[in-house]
C-alpha positions in Angstrom: -9.7 -8.2 -4.4 -11.6 -5.2 -3.9 -10.0 -1.9 -2.6 -11.8 0.2 -0.1 -11.2 3.2 2.2 -12.2 2.9 6.1 -12.9 5.9 8.0 -12.9 5.5 11.7 -14.7 8.2 13.7 -12.7 9.9 16.7 -9.5 7.7 16.6 -6.8 9.3 18.8 -8.9 12.3 19.9 -10.5 12.8 23.2 -8.8 9.8 24.9 -9.9 7.4 22.1 -6.3 5.9 21.5 -5.4 3.4 18.8 -2.1 3.0 17.4 -2.1 2.7 13.8 0.0 -0.8 14.1 -2.9 -2.0 16.1 -5.5 -1.0 13.6 -3.6 -2.5 10.9 -3.4 -5.7 13.0 -7.2 -5.5 13.5 -7.6 -5.4 9.6 -5.3 -8.2 9.1 -7.3 -10.4 11.6 -10.3 -9.7 9.4 -8.9 -10.7 6.3 -8.0 -7.5 4.7 -4.5 -7.0 2.8 -2.4 -4.0 1.3 -3.4 -1.9 4.3 -2.1 1.6 4.6 -3.2 4.2 7.0 -2.7 7.9 6.7 -2.1 10.1 9.5 -3.1 8.9 13.0 -6.9 9.5 13.0 -8.4 6.5 11.5 -8.0 6.6 7.8 -7.2 3.4 5.9 -6.9 2.2 2.4 -7.0 -1.7 1.9 -8.0 -4.5 -0.2 -10.5 -7.4 0.7 -12.2 -10.2 -0.9 -15.4 -9.1 1.2 -18.0 -7.6 -1.4 -20.1 -5.8 1.2 -18.9 -2.6 2.8 -21.4 -3.1 5.6 -20.0 -6.5 6.5 -16.3 -4.9 6.6 -17.8 -2.1 8.7 -19.1 -4.6 11.3 -15.9 -6.9 11.5 -13.5 -3.8 11.8 -15.6 -2.4 14.4 -15.8 -5.7 16.3 -12.1 -6.0 15.9 -11.3 -2.6 17.3 -13.6 -3.4 20.2 -12.1 -6.8 20.8 -8.5 -5.3 20.4 -8.7 -2.3 22.6 -12.2 -1.8 23.8 -13.1 1.3 21.8 -16.4 1.3 20.3 -16.1 3.7 17.3 -18.2 4.4 14.1 -16.5 2.8 11.2 -17.7 3.7 7.6 -16.1 1.6 4.7 -16.6 3.1 1.1 -16.0 1.3 -2.1 -13.7 2.8 -4.7 -17.0 3.9 -6.7 -18.6 5.3 -3.6 -15.3 7.2 -2.9 -15.0 8.6 -6.5 -18.8 9.6 -6.5 -18.3 11.5 -3.2 -15.0 13.4 -4.6 -16.8 14.1 -8.1 -19.8 15.5 -6.3 -18.2 18.3 -4.5 -19.8 21.5 -5.3 -17.4 24.0 -3.8 -14.1 25.6 -4.7 -11.0 24.0 -3.5 -9.1 27.1 -2.6 -8.4 25.9 0.8 -8.3 22.1 1.7 -8.7 22.8 5.3 -11.9 24.7 4.7 -13.8 22.1 2.8 -15.0 19.1 4.8 -16.9 15.9 3.4 -18.9 14.1 6.2 -19.2 10.6 5.1 -22.5 9.4 6.6 -23.4 5.7 7.7 -26.6 6.0 5.8 -28.8 8.2 3.8 -30.6 10.6 6.2 -34.3 9.7 6.4 -35.4 13.1 8.1 -32.6 15.4 8.2 -33.4 18.7 9.9 -32.7 21.0 7.1 -34.1 24.1 8.8 -31.9 23.6 11.8 -28.8 23.1 9.3 -30.0 26.4 7.6 -30.2 28.2 11.0 -26.9 27.4 12.1 -25.0 28.5 8.8 -23.0 31.7 8.9 -23.1 34.1 6.0 -19.7 32.6 4.7 -20.6 28.9 5.1 -22.0 26.7 2.3 -23.3 23.1 2.6 -24.9 20.5 0.5 -26.4 17.1 1.4 -26.1 14.6 -1.5 -26.9 10.9 -0.7 -24.5 9.9 1.9 -22.0 12.5 1.8 -22.6 16.1 3.5 -20.2 18.7 2.0 -19.4 21.7 4.2 -17.4 24.6 3.1 -16.2 26.6 6.2 -13.8 29.5 5.0 -13.9 31.0 8.7 -12.8 27.7 10.2 -14.2 24.4 10.9 -13.3 24.6 14.6 -15.4 27.5 14.9 -18.4 26.5 13.1 -21.7 25.8 14.9 -23.0 24.0 11.6 -19.8 21.6 11.7 -20.5 20.7 15.5 -24.3 20.3 15.1 -24.1 18.6 11.5 -24.5 14.9 12.8 -27.1 15.5 15.0 -29.2 17.5 12.4 -28.5 15.0 9.8 -29.7 12.1 12.3 -27.2 9.5 11.2 -23.8 8.7 12.2 -21.0 10.5 10.3 -17.1 11.1 10.3 -15.7 14.3 8.7 -12.6 14.5 6.6 -11.1 17.7 5.3 -10.2 18.1 1.5 -6.3 17.7 2.1 -7.0 14.3 3.8 -9.3 13.3 1.3 -6.9 14.2 -1.3 -4.2 12.3 0.2 -6.4 9.1 0.5 -7.3 9.4 -3.0 -3.5 9.2 -4.0 -3.2 6.2 -1.9 -6.2 4.5 -3.5 -4.9 5.6 -6.9 -1.4 4.0 -6.1 -3.2 0.5 -5.4 
């Protein structure tokens, strides 16, 4: 079996409620095993015989729609893609809440880099690398106009996780 990380966007915020036990049941119905969730916001480490991440994304998304009527973005990463994303971080990890990784549904074809640059504060830093957008917001993610508009500027669906969450998921992944 292959190990994966699934990130569901917007779970348990803004009225999109999905209990983790229900999410686990969805993953079980689509053939996943060794399912472990982290906090209540759509972070899952699991195993599957399926070899295509996009197939898993489609099955999980359809299962969530069928189970509770929520249509959410689901991004599934292989262990290799996950490790590449972590290794590609160009920013200091002094504050795990200030560093965010946006995991993208696909590589942006025509990102609006001029708009991203215009939204950036003097203290913020970012890097787009393949299907990951790294954003360092030392003044706070919630206050960042760049964070707020990143997905629109990139032109692809995305879900962001701070470094603390990424680190916890990585520990879960390492434990198998």
